N, C-alpha and C positions, 0 to 999 in steps of 0.2 A: 894240669898244665896242658897246653896245646902246641903242637908243631904242625907245620904245613910246608909245602914246597912243590917243586916240579922236577921230575926226573928227565934228564936229557943225555944223549950220547955225546961222543967226542966231536961230532959234527953239529952239535947243538940242535939235533932233531929230538922231539919228544918221544918218550917210550911209554905207550899205553899198556895197561894191565901188568905193571911191574909190582912185585910183592914187596911189602914193607912190614917187617916183623919187629916187635918190641922185645928187648931183653932187659930184665930188671935184675940187678945184682949178679950179672953174668949168667943168668938162667933165662931160658925162653919163657915168655908169658903166653897167655891164650889170647893176646891182643895184637891186632895188625890190620892192614888194609891193602888195597890195590889201587894203583893210579887209574884215573879216568882216561878218556880218549885223548886228552891234551897232556897226559903225563902228570897231572896235578893230584895231590893227595892232602889229606888233613887227618890228624889223629888227636883226639882229646880224651884224656883219662887221668884220674887222680893218682895212678901208679907211675906215671911219667915223672921223672925227676932229673936234675942236672947230670946225674951219673948214668942215666939210661943209655943203652946202645940200640941202634936201629940197623937191622940187616936189610939191605936192598938186594933183591935177587930177581933175575930174569933169565930165561932159557937162552943159552948161547953167550952169556956175559959172565964175567967173574963177579962173585958176590962182593959187595962193598959194606963196610962197617963204619957207622958214624956215631959220634957222641953228641 
């Protein structure tokens, strides 16, 4: 499965170098990525499933969890 997107702040400004971590079955995996200069990311792995969670983290911001 593949996911992709762009990380933006409340003012719709992109956030480069944001960490995106994959959690499978509620446990952290060894898989993740960071956004590029435009805040864009892409993850592709066969361990990603509809129940996977993604933790978005960046210094100075509250972590966000997405399914």
